[in-house]
Each structure stands twice: as C-alpha cells, then as structure tokens.
C-alpha positions in Angstrom: -130.2 85.9 106.5 -130.5 83.3 110.0 -130.3 80.0 110.1 -133.6 79.4 111.1 -135.2 81.7 107.8 -132.5 79.4 105.7 -133.0 76.3 107.3 -137.5 77.2 106.9 -136.6 78.5 103.1 -135.2 74.9 102.1 -138.1 73.0 103.2 -140.7 75.5 100.9 -138.6 74.6 97.8 -138.0 71.0 98.7 -141.8 70.8 99.3 -141.8 72.3 95.9 -139.4 70.0 94.4 -140.8 67.0 95.4 -143.6 66.4 93.1 -141.2 67.2 90.4 -138.8 64.6 91.8 -142.1 62.1 92.2 -143.2 62.2 88.2 -139.1 62.1 87.4 -139.0 58.9 89.5 -142.5 57.7 88.4 -141.6 57.4 84.3 -137.9 55.8 85.3 -139.7 53.1 86.8 -142.1 52.7 83.8 -139.7 52.6 81.7 -136.9 50.1 82.6 -140.0 47.9 84.2 -141.5 47.7 80.6 -138.0 46.8 79.3 -137.6 44.6 81.8 -141.1 42.8 81.2 -140.0 43.0 77.2 -136.8 41.9 78.1 -137.7 38.9 79.8 -140.8 37.8 77.4 -138.2 36.5 74.9 -137.9 33.8 76.9 -141.9 32.6 76.6 -143.0 30.1 75.0 -144.1 30.5 71.4 -147.4 29.6 68.9 -149.5 30.3 66.6 -152.2 33.2 66.8 -155.0 33.7 64.3 -154.7 38.2 64.0 -159.3 39.0 64.5 -158.7 42.3 64.1 -156.4 45.8 63.5 -157.0 49.5 63.4 -155.1 52.4 62.6 -155.6 55.1 65.1 -155.1 58.9 64.6 -155.4 60.6 68.1 -155.1 64.8 68.1 -155.0 66.5 71.3 -155.4 70.4 71.5 -154.6 73.1 73.6 -150.9 74.0 74.5 -149.2 70.4 73.7 -151.8 69.8 70.5 -150.9 67.0 68.0 -151.5 64.4 66.5 -150.4 60.4 67.5 -151.1 57.3 66.2 -151.9 53.9 67.5 -151.8 50.3 65.3 -154.7 48.4 67.7 -154.4 44.7 66.7 -156.7 41.7 68.2 -155.5 38.5 67.9 -156.4 34.8 69.0 -154.3 31.0 70.5 -154.8 28.0 71.5 -152.8 26.7 74.3 -154.0 23.2 75.9 -157.0 23.5 73.4 -158.2 26.7 75.5 -158.8 29.6 73.1 -157.4 32.9 74.8 -157.3 36.0 73.1 -154.7 39.4 73.7 -153.9 42.8 72.1 -150.4 43.6 73.3 -148.2 44.1 70.5 -145.4 45.1 72.9 -144.7 45.7 76.4 -144.8 49.5 76.5 -146.4 49.9 72.7 -148.6 53.0 72.7 -150.1 56.5 71.1 -147.0 58.2 69.8 -145.6 59.8 66.9 -142.4 57.6 67.7 -142.8 54.4 66.9 -143.4 52.8 63.0 -147.1 53.0 63.5 -147.5 53.1 59.6 -145.4 50.1 59.1 -146.4 48.1 62.5 -150.0 48.4 60.4 -149.5 47.4 57.0 -147.4 43.9 58.5 -150.3 42.9 60.8 -153.1 43.9 58.2 -151.8 41.9 55.7 -150.9 38.8 58.1 -153.5 36.5 58.5 -151.3 34.0 61.3 -148.3 35.1 63.3 -146.2 33.8 66.2 -146.7 35.7 69.6 -145.3 34.8 72.8 -147.1 33.7 75.9 -146.9 33.5 79.3 -146.2 29.8 80.4 -147.4 30.7 84.0 -150.1 32.8 82.7 -151.7 31.8 79.0 -153.4 34.6 78.9 -151.0 37.6 78.3 -149.4 37.3 75.2 -146.9 39.7 72.9 -146.3 39.9 69.7 -142.8 41.8 69.5 -140.6 40.8 73.0 -137.9 43.3 73.6 -138.1 46.8 73.8 -139.4 49.8 71.5 -140.3 53.2 70.9 -142.3 54.2 73.3 -140.8 53.1 75.5 -137.1 54.4 75.0 -138.3 57.6 73.7 -139.6 57.4 77.5 -136.4 56.7 79.4 -134.9 59.0 77.7 -136.7 62.0 78.7 -137.3 61.0 82.0 -133.5 60.7 82.2 -133.6 64.2 80.8 -136.2 65.3 83.5 -134.5 63.7 86.0 -131.2 64.9 85.8 -132.6 69.0 85.4 -134.3 68.2 88.8 -130.9 66.7 90.3 -128.8 69.6 89.2 -131.3 72.2 90.5 -131.6 70.3 94.5 -127.9 70.6 94.6 -127.6 73.4 93.2 -130.5 75.8 95.5 -130.6 72.9 98.8 -127.0 72.5 98.6 -126.8 76.6 98.8 -123.5 76.5 96.8 -121.8 79.7 97.2 -119.1 81.7 95.1 -116.3 80.4 95.6 -117.6 77.1 94.6 -118.9 79.2 90.7 -117.5 76.4 89.4 -119.0 73.4 90.4 -122.4 75.2 89.2 -120.9 75.4 86.2 -119.8 72.2 85.5 -123.3 70.9 87.2 -125.3 72.6 84.6 -122.7 71.9 81.1 -123.7 68.4 82.2 -127.6 69.2 82.1 -126.9 70.7 79.5 -124.9 67.5 78.0 -127.7 65.9 78.3 -130.6 67.2 77.2 -128.4 67.8 73.8 -128.1 64.2 73.5 -131.4 63.4 75.0 -133.5 65.8 72.0 -130.6 64.5 69.7 -131.9 60.8 70.4 -135.3 61.9 70.3 -135.1 64.5 67.4 -133.2 61.5 64.1 -134.2 58.1 66.3 -131.1 57.2 65.9 -132.3 54.3 68.6 -134.9 53.3 65.8 -136.0 49.7 67.1 -138.2 48.6 63.7 -140.8 46.0 65.7 -142.7 46.1 62.5 -140.0 43.3 61.4 -139.2 41.4 64.4 -143.4 40.5 63.7 -143.1 36.7 62.6 -145.7 36.2 59.6 -146.5 32.3 59.3 -149.6 33.2 56.6 -150.5 36.0 55.0 -154.5 37.1 53.6 
C-alpha cells in the first residue's frame, strides 16, 4: 500500500472515530463537572426547607436497550432574607437510573416535613439537598473511563499501524483495556462504591 492510500485510509478512520471520541469526552466532562459541583456545594450556606411534594417515578423504556429506571422527584421551598425560593434538586447529577437507592431516598423524603438544604451564596435560587457525589454520576464517570480506554487503544492500534514486530504492544494495550473493563463492570454490578445519599439527608422535622 502506497503512502497516499495509507494516509487516505487513516483519514477515513479518524472521521469514523471522531463521534466516539466526542461521546467519551462529553461524558467525561459532564461527570467530572458534576463531581466538582457536588464537592464545592458542601461549603454553601445551610438553611431549613419545607418539603412540598415528593413523587416516586418509574420510567420504562422499550427497544434494544429496554429496561426500568427510577427517580425521586422532590420540591421544597426555603427563605433567604425573607424571600421565598423553591428547588427540586436532590444532588448534582442525580437522575433516573437503577443504581441509586431510590426507594430509600423516597422513604426519607416522604416522611420529612422539613429538611436541611445547601444554598448557593451567590445565587439563592440554587439549592441542593445532598452535597457530594452520588451513584448516578459515579456510574457515568466509570462508564466513560471504560469507553475512553477502549476508544484510545483502538485509535492507537489502528492509527499507529502497529507492525508484527510490535505485536506485544498490541497485546499489552488490549490487556489493559480488558482490565479496565473488568474492574468497571465489577464496580457497576457489585456497587462496590455505593453512595447512600439517603443517609446524608438531614431531616429536621418528620411528618
């Protein structure tokens, strides 16, 4: 194969890989950003909020990726400088999935009349019930690490044009990806880093 055909072939491969690379980078940026937001909001001001409404939502999807996910919707209000604000954020990155302890979260919030919330000192309209990370965002972070490791290694293998005399490098790279995926699946399936955010909800007054 001449150099022109090789360059053209690599160009096509780059175009093919770009969407997968972008997906991985977007997922990684989103998860890291939510982790950062969850970490920084621990220093926000604490105040007491009134729980207005709590719903337990079951979402079912059909098709190839059919499944059931769960979500707790909560609405609460609080006063800052005699002005009333309302919010529905449980935790940064918290969303519908089957990894968080949604039933336990629902039980705690459903039985609460007043809870402690963290309010952004620079924007009183922004509040959160539980600072820090949660299983939702941790799951996305681990999944993107797995995804990015695969894309990076495939890019190196194909774009680097690893030759026969470097076959051991290919074996090492593939083994590395296999290890990352084994660890990732192990964490996701066994919930080794299960974050029980329901235990971090501070209930001031129960119903």
